[in-house]
C-alpha positions in Angstrom: 270.7 108.5 44.8 271.6 108.0 41.1 271.2 110.9 38.7 271.7 111.3 35.0 273.7 114.4 34.1 275.8 115.9 31.4 278.9 118.0 32.0 279.5 120.8 29.5 282.2 123.3 29.0 280.8 126.6 27.7 283.8 129.0 27.3 285.7 127.3 30.2 282.7 127.7 32.5 282.4 124.0 33.6 278.7 123.3 34.1 276.7 120.2 35.1 273.2 119.9 33.8 271.1 117.4 35.9 268.7 115.6 33.5 266.5 113.9 36.0 263.5 115.7 37.5 264.5 116.5 41.1 262.4 118.4 43.7 263.8 121.9 44.3 264.4 121.2 48.0 267.3 118.8 46.9 268.9 121.2 44.5 271.4 122.8 46.9 272.6 119.6 48.4 272.9 117.8 45.1 274.7 120.8 43.5 277.2 121.1 46.3 278.0 117.4 46.0 278.4 117.4 42.3 280.5 120.6 42.2 282.9 119.2 44.8 286.5 118.9 43.6 286.5 115.2 44.7 283.3 114.4 42.7 282.3 115.5 39.2 283.6 119.0 39.8 282.2 122.1 38.0 281.6 125.8 38.7 277.8 125.5 38.6 274.9 123.2 38.4 271.6 123.6 36.5 268.5 121.4 36.8 266.5 120.7 33.7 262.8 120.8 34.3 259.8 120.3 32.0 257.5 123.2 31.8 255.3 122.3 28.9 255.7 123.1 26.1 259.2 124.3 27.1 262.3 122.9 28.8 263.3 125.1 31.7 266.8 125.5 33.2 266.7 126.1 37.0 270.1 127.1 38.3 270.9 126.1 41.9 270.9 129.7 43.1 267.9 130.8 41.1 270.1 133.1 39.0 270.1 133.5 35.2 273.1 132.0 33.5 273.7 132.7 29.9 276.4 130.0 29.5 274.3 127.2 31.0 271.2 128.4 29.0 273.3 128.2 25.7 274.5 124.8 26.8 271.0 123.5 27.4 269.9 124.7 24.0 272.9 122.9 22.3 272.1 119.7 24.3 268.5 119.9 23.1 269.7 120.1 19.5 272.2 117.3 20.0 269.4 115.1 21.3 266.8 116.2 18.7 264.3 117.5 21.3 260.8 118.2 19.9 259.9 121.8 19.3 263.3 122.8 17.8 263.0 124.9 14.6 265.4 124.3 11.8 266.8 127.5 10.2 269.6 128.3 7.8 272.8 126.8 9.1 271.4 125.9 12.5 268.4 125.7 14.8 266.3 128.0 16.9 265.5 126.8 20.4 263.1 128.5 22.8 263.3 127.7 26.4 262.8 129.1 29.9 265.5 129.8 32.5 265.6 130.9 36.1 266.2 134.5 36.8 264.0 135.7 33.9 260.3 135.6 33.3 260.2 135.6 29.5 261.2 132.7 27.3 264.8 132.8 25.9 265.5 132.3 22.2 268.7 130.5 21.4 270.4 130.0 18.0 272.5 126.8 17.9 274.9 126.0 15.0 276.6 122.7 14.7 280.4 122.6 14.0 282.4 119.9 12.2 282.8 118.1 15.5 279.8 115.9 16.6 279.3 117.3 20.1 280.6 120.9 19.6 278.2 123.8 18.9 278.2 127.5 18.6 275.2 129.0 20.4 273.9 132.5 21.1 271.0 133.8 23.1 269.0 136.9 23.6 270.3 138.0 26.9 267.9 139.7 29.3 268.5 143.4 29.9 270.6 144.1 33.0 268.9 145.6 36.1 271.8 148.0 36.4 275.2 148.8 34.8 277.6 151.1 36.7 281.3 151.8 37.2 282.9 150.2 40.3 286.4 150.5 41.6 288.4 148.0 43.7 291.5 148.7 45.6 294.4 146.1 45.7 297.8 146.8 47.1 297.3 150.5 46.9 296.2 150.4 43.3 292.8 151.2 41.9 291.2 148.8 39.5 288.3 150.3 37.6 285.6 147.8 36.5 282.1 147.8 35.2 279.5 146.1 37.4 276.5 144.5 35.5 273.6 143.4 37.7 271.4 140.7 36.3 268.6 138.8 38.1 270.3 136.7 40.8 273.9 137.4 39.8 276.4 140.2 39.4 279.1 140.3 36.7 282.3 142.4 37.1 284.0 143.3 33.8 287.7 143.8 34.2 290.4 144.7 31.7 292.6 141.6 32.0 295.6 143.7 31.0 295.3 145.7 34.2 295.5 142.8 36.7 298.0 139.9 37.2 295.6 137.4 38.8 
């Protein structure tokens, strides 16, 4: 199977966006092969789908991913997709993403480099935010747990851990 894809690097979170329309039942197998260290290698894979009038980002696990969503918006600006609105210093892109029901608005601003953009999005509100502690080698590491649809983020003070 030949697939068109783009590999992006939003804040060191290597992401592959599959450009071809692919039935959902193939997402897991294709993502696992693409993410493999001996293949394209990335941390995650998103599948671009058309959901008129929007583009939709379907992450392999069905989760919401802010970095991949911002990357898709930048890719759409780079390729002059229809429906993008020009604004002062950049563009507004509205799209859909797995893990959320509403559309997501993205602001994309070009930089001096041809294929580098700054982008920001309206993040969905978390389902929960709470303190969580982990224990490592007899030490307590205090973190903040942020639950979003389909994914959990753990926020750690990098100065408190070695690795």
